GUZAKE-435273 format. One record per residue (C-alpha): residue in one letter; x, z negated, y. Coordinates in nm, 4 decimals. Each point is the difference from the previous one (the first is absolute). Layout:
<setors>
{'a', {X, Z, Y}}
...
</setors>
This chain:
<setors>
{'m', {9.8220, -9.0514, 11.4846}}
{'t', {0.1608, -0.2079, -0.2609}}
{'y', {0.3420, 0.1314, -0.1198}}
{'l', {0.1779, -0.1088, -0.3244}}
{'f', {0.3765, 0.0545, 0.0041}}
{'t', {0.1516, 0.0866, -0.3565}}
{'k', {0.2841, 0.1414, -0.1670}}
{'e', {0.0466, 0.1820, -0.2777}}
{'g', {0.1953, -0.1093, -0.3181}}
{'c', {-0.1709, -0.3939, 0.1478}}
{'g', {-0.1615, -0.1920, -0.2628}}
{'k', {-0.2322, -0.2249, 0.2273}}
{'c', {-0.0927, 0.3086, 0.1579}}
{'d', {-0.0954, 0.1982, -0.2921}}
{'w', {-0.2141, -0.3030, -0.1195}}
{'v', {-0.1999, -0.0213, 0.3281}}
{'k', {-0.0791, 0.3860, -0.0124}}
{'g', {-0.0922, -0.0494, -0.3581}}
{'k', {-0.2088, -0.3391, 0.0616}}
{'v', {-0.2109, 0.1825, 0.2969}}
{'d', {-0.1963, 0.3006, -0.0088}}
{'l', {0.2068, 0.0856, 0.3367}}
{'e', {-0.1704, 0.3763, 0.0024}}
{'k', {-0.3422, -0.1767, 0.0826}}
{'l', {0.1472, -0.1830, 0.2611}}
{'n', {-0.0249, 0.2742, 0.2930}}
{'e', {0.0928, -0.2610, 0.2370}}
{'v', {0.3933, -0.0715, -0.1753}}
{'r', {0.2469, 0.2276, 0.0283}}
{'v', {0.3058, 0.0313, -0.2269}}
{'m', {0.3310, -0.0138, 0.1818}}
{'t', {0.2806, 0.0842, -0.2850}}
{'l', {0.3307, -0.1072, 0.2117}}
{'n', {0.2706, 0.2955, -0.0931}}
{'e', {0.2433, 0.1936, 0.1631}}
{'e', {-0.2487, 0.2635, -0.0187}}
{'d', {-0.2645, -0.1466, 0.2120}}
{'p', {0.0784, -0.1052, 0.3700}}
{'e', {-0.3155, -0.0895, 0.0492}}
{'a', {-0.0269, -0.2887, -0.2147}}
{'l', {0.3536, -0.1289, 0.0694}}
{'g', {-0.1709, 0.0362, 0.3953}}
{'m', {-0.2930, -0.1722, -0.0707}}
{'l', {0.1462, -0.2543, -0.1630}}
{'a', {0.2458, -0.1001, 0.2900}}
{'y', {-0.3405, 0.0393, 0.2308}}
{'f', {-0.0983, -0.3277, -0.2067}}
{'e', {0.3016, -0.1689, 0.0320}}
{'c', {0.0222, -0.0141, -0.3448}}
{'v', {0.3565, 0.1661, -0.0934}}
{'g', {0.1572, -0.3366, -0.0358}}
{'l', {-0.2590, -0.0868, -0.2844}}
{'s', {0.0087, 0.2825, -0.1554}}
{'e', {0.3307, -0.0362, -0.0941}}
{'k', {-0.0444, -0.3676, -0.1710}}
{'k', {-0.3707, 0.0496, -0.1435}}
{'l', {-0.2256, 0.3499, -0.0451}}
{'p', {-0.3168, 0.0992, -0.0612}}
{'i', {-0.0978, -0.1035, 0.3950}}
{'l', {-0.3402, 0.0621, 0.1193}}
{'v', {-0.0699, 0.0495, 0.3640}}
{'s', {-0.3797, -0.0939, 0.0422}}
{'d', {-0.2154, 0.1990, 0.3009}}
{'s', {0.0286, -0.3463, 0.1996}}
{'g', {0.4029, 0.0138, -0.0221}}
{'q', {0.0001, -0.2913, -0.2802}}
{'v', {0.3607, 0.0521, -0.2007}}
{'i', {-0.1009, -0.0616, -0.3850}}
{'a', {0.3193, 0.0030, -0.2417}}
{'g', {-0.0364, -0.0291, -0.3490}}
{'a', {-0.1611, 0.1501, -0.3076}}
{'i', {-0.2584, -0.2718, -0.0610}}
{'e', {-0.0458, -0.1050, 0.3476}}
{'i', {-0.1010, 0.4068, 0.0935}}
{'k', {-0.1532, 0.0360, -0.2829}}
{'n', {-0.2661, -0.2804, 0.0617}}
{'y', {-0.0451, 0.1295, 0.3591}}
{'l', {-0.0943, 0.3424, -0.0752}}
{'e', {-0.2413, -0.1377, -0.2560}}
{'h', {-0.2225, -0.2636, 0.2418}}
{'h', {0.0919, 0.2013, 0.3227}}
{'c', {-0.0579, 0.3831, -0.1051}}
{'m', {-0.1915, 0.0421, -0.3016}}
</setors>
């Protein structure tokens, strides 16, 4: 499973979600970081990306454990590896 960590009100997160048809990518799970979703925060901590999330969003963690941060990098990864 590949995880895409986003946050509401994040322009770069919205840009990625607008550029890539995530509905077609069954292996990508979008997790919104907020107080209402402790699972998303727990998964972010599991992948040791809490510090990174304070500096840069969105964050993608591939099924192989590769961490990719930044909207353009994530869009390119998804287009080349998941479509």
